[in-house]
C-alpha positions, 0 to 999 in steps of 0.5 A: 456473384449473386447479382451476376447469377441473377442477371444471367438467368434473366437474360436467358429467360429474355432470350427464350421469350424473344426466340421461342414464340417466333419458332412456334409461329414459324412452325405453325406456318409450316405445319398449316402449309403441309396440312392445308396445301398452302403454297406461299409459306413453303416457298418464301425465300427459297429453301422450305420457305425459310423467309416467311417469318421475316416477310411477315415481320417486314409486312407488319413494320411497314404498315401504318399505325392507326388509332381510331378517332373515337378510341381511348388513345392511351388504353388502346396503345397500352393494350398490346403490352399488357397482353404480352408482358405477363408471359415474360414474367411467367417464364421466369418461374418455369423450371427448365432443368434440375439443379437451379435451371429456373429463373427464380424459385417462388414458393407459391409458384402455381398461384403466381403463374395463374394470377399473372396469366389472368392479367394477360387476358386483360390486354384483349379486354382493354383493346376491345373496350378502347377501340370504339368499335362495336365488333371489338367490344363484342369480342372483348365481352366474349373474352371476358365470358371465356376467361370467367368460364375457363379460369376455374377448371384450370385452377382446379386442375393445377390444384390437383397436382399441388395436392399430389406433390404437397407443394405449390412450388413448380421445382418442388412439384418436379422434385416429388414427381413419380412416373405413375403420376402421368396416367393418374393425373391424365384427366387433370392434364386434359382439363388444364391444357383445354382450359389454357387453349380457351384462355389463349383464344386458340381454335376451336375456342376462338369465338372472341376473334371469330373473323367470319362473325365479328371481323377479328374481335378485340383486335379489329382496329389494330394495325402494324406492330401493335397487331403484331404484338398481339400475335406474338402474345398468342405464340408466347402464350402457347410456349407458356401453356405447353411448358406449364403442362409439361412441368405439372403433368408430364414430369418436366425435365424427368427422363433418361439422363435427366442430370445432363439432358433434363433441359432437352426433355423439357423442350421436347415435351413442350415442342410436342404439345405446341405441335398439338396446339397447331394441329387442333387449329387446322383440324377442328371447327370453331365452337359457338359461344353457347358451346364454349360455355357448356364445355367449361361448366358441364364438362371441364369443371366436373372433370377437374373436381373428379380429379381432385377427389381422385387425388385425395383418395390416392393420397389417403390410401398411400 
């Protein structure tokens, strides 16, 4: 029974990994179409443009898989997988519902999640370096600088929640969650979510893939399905970031009738945050590279340190 239980949990995680990023991608098409008056995504296939995602998949599958002559062939081909697979591993430890609604419980779950997410960024670095293209290399260097700047506030914000709950386990954090944590940890939630957007290179933190400046950064030389894997990794990253923010700062499955509908609360909170990610893409212009660094070191890091200090004070007082 233990082997069967593990197999079913892993299959459930794989199903989420294969479907939820595609749903986020489809939602992004629709939201951007409404906000920007785009015609195509609203009419492809008929009813409300239901076939837009299918059309995109067919388009990527039909394109030729090109590897530049001067590229490091093995690293170039491996980079999309390195960018995508870490998000599958992270989903295994994110609790969806109470009473065992998680793929695998890890005692140091926060450390595991942050470490594996850092590996995913290496896919962009590998692609930029291996492409033998100066624009791709510049995009890779911007990715490295952005990772170094935003990893620290993200870690500090997560550490604040771990201090409050007295555990590094994600199910343990939810077990100790109280409703008044939401306003108390609000600053940490803002820092964590913002730093996560920067690590995903989502607008307005998309300087590493700035199409108007460096074509498409580390992904300039990629075509066909390999380019599609990078896009899928971005959408999988949105799912993971929103789910982690939900678990750490919004109570995860906590809500009315949590015993029966805890999974639904987790999905609803994650969906609202995913919509926020899409809305930010449509609403805010891209930050310059110097502005990116300034936001990280002069705003997010001090805010994260303040949140840790506040958490320490509250823990001592209570």
